C-alpha positions as CSV (number, residue, x, y, z in Angstrom):
1,X,-35.1,79.0,217.6
2,X,-31.5,80.2,217.1
3,X,-29.0,80.9,219.7
4,X,-29.8,84.8,220.2
5,X,-33.6,83.9,220.2
6,X,-33.1,81.6,223.0
7,X,-31.4,83.9,225.0
8,X,-33.9,86.7,224.5
9,X,-36.5,84.3,225.3
10,X,-34.7,82.6,228.5
11,X,-34.3,86.2,229.7
12,X,-37.6,87.3,229.1
13,X,-39.2,84.2,231.0
14,X,-37.1,84.6,233.9
15,X,-38.0,88.3,234.2
16,X,-41.4,87.2,234.1
17,X,-41.3,84.4,236.6
18,X,-39.3,86.6,239.2
19,X,-42.2,89.3,239.2
20,X,-44.5,86.5,239.7
21,X,-42.3,85.1,242.5
22,X,-42.0,88.5,244.2
23,X,-45.7,89.1,243.8
24,X,-46.5,86.1,245.4
25,X,-43.8,85.6,248.1
26,X,-44.3,88.0,251.0
27,X,-46.2,87.0,254.1
28,X,-48.3,89.5,255.9
29,X,-46.2,90.5,258.9
30,X,-49.3,90.5,261.0
31,X,-49.1,86.6,260.7
32,X,-46.0,86.5,262.7
33,X,-47.5,88.1,265.8
34,X,-50.7,86.3,265.4
35,X,-49.1,82.9,265.6
36,X,-46.2,83.7,267.7
37,X,-43.8,83.0,265.0
38,X,-40.0,83.8,265.7
39,X,-38.2,84.6,262.8
40,X,-34.8,83.3,262.9
41,X,-32.8,82.1,266.1
42,X,-33.5,85.8,268.2
43,X,-36.5,87.1,268.8
44,X,-37.8,90.6,268.4
45,X,-37.0,91.5,271.9
46,X,-33.4,90.4,271.8
47,X,-33.6,87.1,273.7
48,X,-32.5,84.1,272.0
49,X,-35.3,81.5,270.8
50,X,-34.9,78.3,272.8
51,X,-34.6,75.2,270.3
52,X,-32.2,73.0,272.1
53,X,-30.0,72.2,275.3
54,X,-26.1,72.1,274.8
55,X,-23.3,72.2,277.4
56,X,-20.6,73.6,275.0
57,X,-20.7,77.3,274.8
58,X,-23.2,80.0,276.7
59,X,-23.5,83.5,275.9
60,X,-24.5,85.9,278.9
61,X,-25.4,89.6,277.8
62,X,-28.3,90.5,280.3
63,X,-30.3,89.6,283.4
64,X,-33.8,89.3,284.1
65,X,-35.6,91.3,287.0
66,X,-39.2,91.0,287.2
67,X,-39.2,90.4,283.7
68,X,-37.4,93.2,283.0
69,X,-34.5,92.8,280.7
70,X,-31.3,94.4,282.0
71,X,-28.1,94.6,279.7
72,X,-24.9,93.4,281.7
73,X,-21.2,93.4,280.3
74,X,-21.1,90.2,278.0
75,X,-19.4,87.0,278.7
76,X,-18.7,84.0,276.5
77,X,-18.5,80.5,278.4
78,X,-16.6,77.6,276.9
79,X,-17.9,74.2,278.5
80,X,-18.5,76.6,281.8
81,X,-15.1,78.2,281.6
82,X,-15.2,82.4,281.0
83,X,-13.5,83.0,277.9
84,X,-11.6,85.8,279.5
85,X,-10.2,83.6,282.0
86,X,-8.9,81.1,279.3
87,X,-7.2,83.7,277.0
88,X,-5.7,85.3,280.3
89,X,-4.2,81.7,281.1
90,X,-2.6,80.9,277.9
91,X,-1.6,84.4,277.0
92,X,0.3,85.2,280.4
93,X,1.8,81.6,280.1
94,X,3.5,82.7,276.6
95,X,1.5,79.7,275.2
96,X,-0.6,79.0,272.3
97,X,-4.3,78.3,273.0
98,X,-6.2,76.8,270.2
99,X,-5.3,73.2,270.5
100,X,-6.1,73.3,274.2
101,X,-9.2,75.0,273.5
102,X,-10.1,72.5,270.7
103,X,-9.7,69.9,273.6
104,X,-12.0,71.7,275.9
105,X,-14.9,72.0,273.6
106,X,-14.7,68.4,272.4
107,X,-14.1,66.7,275.5
108,X,-15.5,69.4,278.3
109,X,-12.3,69.7,280.5
110,X,-9.1,71.2,280.2
111,X,-6.2,68.9,279.4
112,X,-3.1,68.3,281.7
113,X,0.2,68.7,280.1
114,X,0.4,65.1,279.0
115,X,-3.1,65.0,277.3
116,X,-2.4,68.3,275.6
117,X,1.1,66.7,274.2
118,X,-0.9,63.6,272.8
119,X,-3.5,65.5,271.5
120,X,-1.4,68.0,269.6
121,X,0.6,65.1,268.1
122,X,-2.9,63.5,267.1
123,X,-3.8,66.7,265.1
124,X,0.1,66.7,263.5
125,X,-0.7,63.1,262.7
126,X,-4.2,64.0,260.7
127,X,-2.8,67.3,259.0
128,X,-1.6,65.6,255.8
129,X,-4.2,65.6,253.1
130,X,-4.7,62.1,250.8
131,X,-2.0,61.9,247.9
132,X,-2.6,64.4,245.0
133,X,-5.8,65.9,246.7
134,X,-4.5,69.4,246.5
135,X,-3.7,68.8,242.9
136,X,-6.7,66.8,241.8
137,X,-9.5,68.6,244.0
138,X,-8.4,71.8,244.8
139,X,-5.9,73.3,241.8
140,X,-8.0,71.6,239.0
141,X,-11.2,73.5,239.6
142,X,-10.4,76.5,241.6
143,X,-13.1,78.3,243.1
144,X,-14.0,82.0,243.1
145,X,-15.1,81.9,246.6
146,X,-12.9,80.1,249.2
147,X,-15.8,79.2,251.5
148,X,-17.2,77.1,248.5
149,X,-13.8,75.8,247.8
150,X,-13.8,74.7,251.5
151,X,-17.0,73.1,251.2
152,X,-16.3,71.3,248.2
153,X,-12.9,69.8,249.5
154,X,-14.9,68.6,252.7
155,X,-17.7,66.8,250.6
156,X,-14.6,65.4,248.2
157,X,-13.0,64.0,251.3
158,X,-16.1,61.6,252.0
159,X,-14.8,59.4,248.8
160,X,-11.4,59.0,250.5
161,X,-12.8,57.8,253.7
162,X,-13.6,54.1,253.8
163,X,-16.0,54.6,256.5
164,X,-17.7,57.8,255.8
165,X,-21.2,56.9,256.8
166,X,-20.2,55.2,260.2
167,X,-21.7,57.6,262.7
168,X,-20.4,55.7,265.9
169,X,-18.4,58.2,268.3
170,X,-15.1,56.8,267.8
171,X,-15.4,57.1,264.1
172,X,-17.4,60.6,264.0
173,X,-14.3,62.2,266.5
174,X,-11.6,60.5,264.0
175,X,-13.3,62.0,261.1
176,X,-14.0,65.8,263.2
177,X,-10.0,65.7,264.1
178,X,-9.2,65.1,260.6
179,X,-11.1,67.9,259.5
180,X,-9.8,70.2,262.2
181,X,-6.1,69.3,261.3
182,X,-6.5,69.8,257.8
183,X,-8.7,72.8,257.4
184,X,-5.7,74.9,257.2
185,X,-4.1,73.4,254.3
186,X,-7.4,73.4,252.7
187,X,-8.3,76.9,253.1
188,X,-4.8,78.0,252.3
189,X,-4.4,75.9,249.2
190,X,-7.8,77.2,247.9
191,X,-6.7,80.6,248.3
192,X,-3.6,79.8,246.7
193,X,-5.4,78.3,243.6
194,X,-7.8,81.4,243.5
195,X,-4.8,83.9,243.3
196,X,-2.8,82.0,240.7
197,X,-5.9,81.0,238.1
198,X,-7.9,84.0,238.9
199,X,-5.4,86.5,239.7
200,X,-2.5,85.2,237.5
201,X,-0.2,85.2,240.5
202,X,2.5,82.5,241.1
203,X,1.5,79.4,242.5
204,X,3.3,78.5,245.7
205,X,2.4,75.7,248.1
206,X,4.0,74.9,251.4
207,X,3.2,71.8,253.3
208,X,2.2,72.4,257.2
209,X,5.0,71.6,259.4
210,X,4.8,69.0,262.4
211,X,6.6,71.2,264.7
212,X,4.3,74.0,264.6
213,X,0.7,74.4,265.7
214,X,-2.4,75.4,263.7
215,X,-2.1,78.9,263.8
216,X,1.6,79.3,262.9
217,X,1.1,76.5,260.3
218,X,-1.6,79.0,258.6
219,X,1.1,82.0,258.5
220,X,3.8,79.5,257.2
221,X,1.8,78.2,254.5
222,X,0.2,81.5,253.6
223,X,3.1,83.7,253.1
224,X,5.5,83.0,250.4
225,X,8.6,83.6,252.7
226,X,7.1,81.4,255.4
227,X,8.2,83.8,258.0
228,X,6.3,85.5,261.0
229,X,6.8,87.0,264.4
230,X,5.9,85.3,267.4
231,X,3.3,88.1,268.2
232,X,1.8,87.4,265.1
233,X,1.3,83.9,265.6
234,X,0.4,84.4,269.2
235,X,-2.6,87.0,268.1
236,X,-3.7,84.6,265.3
237,X,-4.0,82.0,267.8
238,X,-6.1,84.3,270.1
239,X,-8.4,84.9,267.4
240,X,-9.1,81.2,266.8
241,X,-9.8,80.8,270.2
242,X,-12.4,83.6,270.4
243,X,-14.1,82.5,266.9
244,X,-14.1,78.7,268.0
245,X,-17.5,78.7,269.7
246,X,-20.8,81.1,270.3
247,X,-23.2,78.9,271.8
248,X,-25.5,76.2,270.2
249,X,-28.0,79.2,269.1
250,X,-25.7,80.8,266.5
251,X,-26.8,79.9,262.9
252,X,-23.9,77.4,261.9
253,X,-24.0,75.4,265.0
254,X,-27.9,75.1,264.9
255,X,-27.3,73.7,261.2
256,X,-24.8,71.4,262.7
257,X,-27.3,69.9,265.2
258,X,-30.4,69.9,262.8
259,X,-28.3,68.2,259.9
260,X,-26.6,65.8,262.5
261,X,-30.1,64.9,263.7
262,X,-30.9,63.1,260.2
263,X,-28.1,60.6,260.7
264,X,-26.3,61.9,257.8
265,X,-22.5,61.8,257.4
266,X,-19.7,64.0,259.0
267,X,-18.8,65.6,255.7
268,X,-22.2,66.5,254.6
269,X,-22.9,68.1,257.9
270,X,-19.4,70.3,258.0
271,X,-20.5,71.4,254.5
272,X,-23.9,72.6,255.5
273,X,-22.2,74.5,258.3
274,X,-19.7,76.2,256.0
275,X,-22.5,77.3,253.8
276,X,-24.3,78.7,257.0
277,X,-21.3,80.8,258.0
278,X,-20.5,81.7,254.6
279,X,-23.6,84.1,254.8
280,X,-22.9,87.7,255.3
281,X,-25.4,87.8,258.0
282,X,-23.3,85.3,259.8
283,X,-19.9,84.9,258.8
284,X,-18.7,88.3,260.0
285,X,-18.4,91.8,258.6
286,X,-14.8,92.3,259.6
287,X,-13.9,93.2,255.6
288,X,-16.7,95.7,255.5
289,X,-15.1,97.3,258.8
290,X,-12.0,97.4,256.8
291,X,-13.4,98.9,254.0
292,X,-15.3,101.4,256.2
293,X,-12.3,102.4,257.7
294,X,-10.4,102.9,254.6
295,X,-13.0,105.3,253.7
296,X,-12.9,107.0,256.8
297,X,-9.0,107.5,256.3
298,X,-9.4,108.9,252.8
299,X,-12.0,111.7,253.9
300,X,-11.2,112.8,257.5
301,X,-7.8,114.9,257.4
302,X,-7.2,114.8,261.4
303,X,-7.7,111.6,262.7
304,X,-7.5,112.9,266.2
305,X,-10.2,115.5,265.8
306,X,-13.4,114.3,267.4
307,X,-15.7,116.5,265.8
308,X,-14.4,115.8,262.1
309,X,-14.5,112.2,263.0
310,X,-18.3,112.7,264.5
311,X,-19.3,114.4,261.5
312,X,-18.0,112.1,258.7
313,X,-19.8,109.1,261.2
314,X,-23.0,111.1,261.2
315,X,-22.6,111.0,257.5
316,X,-22.4,107.4,257.5
317,X,-25.3,107.1,259.6
318,X,-27.6,109.3,257.4
319,X,-26.6,107.3,254.2
320,X,-24.6,110.0,252.9
321,X,-21.1,108.7,252.9
322,X,-19.3,105.2,252.4
323,X,-21.7,102.6,250.9
324,X,-24.7,104.3,252.0
325,X,-26.3,101.5,254.0
326,X,-26.6,103.8,256.9
327,X,-24.5,101.2,259.1
328,X,-21.3,101.8,260.8
329,X,-19.9,98.3,260.6
330,X,-18.4,96.6,263.6
331,X,-20.7,98.4,266.1
332,X,-23.6,96.5,267.5
333,X,-24.7,92.9,268.1
334,X,-27.9,90.5,268.2
335,X,-26.9,89.5,271.6
336,X,-24.2,91.6,273.4
337,X,-25.1,95.0,274.5
338,X,-22.8,97.0,276.9
339,X,-19.8,94.8,275.5
340,X,-18.6,91.8,273.6
341,X,-15.9,89.9,275.5
342,X,-14.2,88.7,272.3
343,X,-13.8,92.5,271.1
344,X,-12.6,93.4,274.8
345,X,-9.8,90.9,274.7
346,X,-8.9,91.2,271.0
347,X,-8.4,95.2,271.4
348,X,-6.0,94.8,274.3
349,X,-3.6,92.6,272.0
350,X,-4.5,94.6,268.6
351,X,-3.1,97.7,270.4
352,X,0.3,95.6,271.1
353,X,0.6,94.4,267.7
354,X,-0.3,97.9,266.2
355,X,2.8,99.5,268.1
356,X,5.0,96.7,266.8
357,X,3.9,97.4,263.3
358,X,4.0,101.1,263.7
359,X,0.2,101.5,263.3
360,X,-0.3,103.0,266.9
361,X,-2.3,106.2,264.9
362,X,-4.6,103.9,263.0
363,X,-5.2,101.9,266.1
364,X,-6.1,105.3,268.1
365,X,-9.0,106.2,265.2
366,X,-10.3,103.0,265.6
367,X,-10.5,103.7,269.4
368,X,-12.0,107.1,268.9
369,X,-14.6,105.6,266.3
370,X,-15.6,102.9,269.2
371,X,-16.4,105.6,271.6
372,X,-18.2,107.9,269.5
373,X,-20.2,105.8,267.1
374,X,-22.7,104.3,269.9
375,X,-24.0,107.8,270.9
376,X,-24.2,108.9,267.4
377,X,-26.0,105.6,266.8
378,X,-28.5,106.2,269.7
379,X,-29.2,109.6,268.4
380,X,-29.9,108.9,265.0
381,X,-32.0,105.8,265.3
382,X,-33.7,106.5,268.3
383,X,-32.7,103.2,269.6
384,X,-32.3,102.7,273.3
385,X,-30.4,99.4,273.5
386,X,-26.8,100.0,274.4
387,X,-24.4,98.8,271.4
388,X,-20.7,98.4,271.7
389,X,-18.0,97.2,269.4
390,X,-18.3,93.5,268.5
391,X,-15.7,91.0,267.4
392,X,-15.5,92.0,263.9
393,X,-14.7,95.4,264.6
394,X,-11.2,94.4,265.5
395,X,-10.6,91.1,264.2
396,X,-10.4,92.8,260.6
397,X,-8.1,95.3,261.7
398,X,-5.6,92.3,263.2
399,X,-5.9,90.4,260.1
400,X,-4.5,93.4,257.9
401,X,-1.9,93.9,260.3
402,X,-0.9,90.1,259.8
403,X,-1.4,90.8,256.3
404,X,-4.1,88.3,255.6
405,X,-5.6,88.5,252.3
406,X,-9.5,89.8,253.0
407,X,-10.6,86.8,250.8
408,X,-9.2,84.6,254.0
409,X,-11.1,86.6,256.6
410,X,-14.2,84.2,256.7
411,X,-12.4,81.1,256.0
412,X,-10.2,82.0,259.0
413,X,-13.5,82.2,260.8
414,X,-14.3,78.5,259.6
415,X,-10.8,77.2,260.3
416,X,-11.8,78.2,264.2
417,X,-15.6,77.2,263.9
418,X,-14.9,74.1,262.9
419,X,-13.8,73.1,266.8
420,X,-17.5,74.1,268.0
421,X,-19.1,72.5,265.0
422,X,-17.5,69.0,265.8
423,X,-18.4,69.4,269.4
424,X,-21.7,70.4,268.8
425,X,-22.2,67.3,266.1
426,X,-20.8,64.8,268.8
427,X,-22.9,66.2,271.4
428,X,-26.1,65.6,269.3
429,X,-25.2,62.1,268.5
430,X,-24.4,61.3,272.3
431,X,-27.8,62.6,273.0
432,X,-29.5,60.7,270.2
433,X,-31.5,63.4,269.1
434,X,-34.6,62.7,266.8
435,X,-34.9,64.3,263.3
436,X,-36.1,67.9,263.7
437,X,-39.4,68.4,261.9
438,X,-40.4,72.0,261.9
439,X,-43.9,72.8,262.5
440,X,-45.3,75.3,260.2
441,X,-48.7,77.1,259.9
442,X,-50.1,77.5,256.4
443,X,-51.5,81.1,255.7
444,X,-52.1,80.5,252.2
445,X,-55.9,81.4,251.2
446,X,-58.2,78.6,249.9
447,X,-58.1,78.2,246.3
448,X,-60.9,77.0,243.6
449,X,-59.4,74.8,241.1
450,X,-60.0,76.0,237.4
451,X,-59.5,73.4,234.2
452,X,-56.6,74.4,232.1
453,X,-58.7,75.5,229.2
454,X,-60.4,78.0,231.1
455,X,-57.5,79.6,232.8
456,X,-56.2,83.1,232.0
């Protein structure tokens, strides 16, 4: 069989086998109701499926009154502290807050000045990658997707760790701090490799600076001229804080608990969490929000005209415009209804950055769509759940104002969420969780065996 015949044979076989898979794959939806199976981490009524206990993060979006779910303004709690209070505290003090938030998530308490200074120094000491790591691991085999590049780099760090499989708390904490501190370099260098080898751009690598925080170093390393404003750094720092944790019920944190419970190493656990976060149903749709608004700006002549904006949003909902998905991206959330506290906080400071950048008109368009979209969605879908802007709605706009490339949007999420994953991994080890063995109910019909020479 020659090469072309092999290709044709392979293509035909894969097509035929794909049809068999599609035919045999579907399970009757009635079984899910009959056996009370929860499809994913959120039930049909919107309530989270209880799969474990955690003290690290909590999401509050409704109250129960005599069995009735009553939506309330969303709250996000880190170790008992409301995220709104945390953000207000460090933003009004004019401080960066991500390092402090990492400390809170890992150790369950806010640090005093001395503890915070020592912890920041510990992170600085762990910023440096192993000798020639960037060249040998990142640059020599650049990935077309930065999230995959991150996961590969994390797995590669295993080989540079003399105690990689030691899951004592002290050693796991050491590994997690190393990953938290080095994630900015891993992500930015992966981006630089991507743009150089696949985009034919100049290759410029900046080393992280010991006198800068994690948010500042991201901008410092990412920009060729290494320049950024204080407001830019403060807003990126705020975005990292808002993405650092979202309770144990989100997919990647759940993955962290499950994989940790097997007794495996930290690097395998974090690579699994990265794989979960990469998925578009978890990693955020902020890039889709950006694409949608570019489309709106091209097709709506008067951004201040409510009726013109409403008409175009209606076309999007009716699958007649943009990507024909029928979705207004950034509006609605699986948990929050009346409000997503992260979006509320981010919006306030996004307005300030938009003013600094001369983009107030664009911000006003975001504000207008945010007000109009929920009513149009309710009318179009006959859905009675209250919907509001989620964190993706404004984070993408903020990242664009920060001139962050769209390829870095989900990796920025990972740079923040590694803090929450680390806390969940340590919590699982401390509580000596047993291996989770999911229970499955087989609904396959009984079959009668037929000898091979009598089949077909």
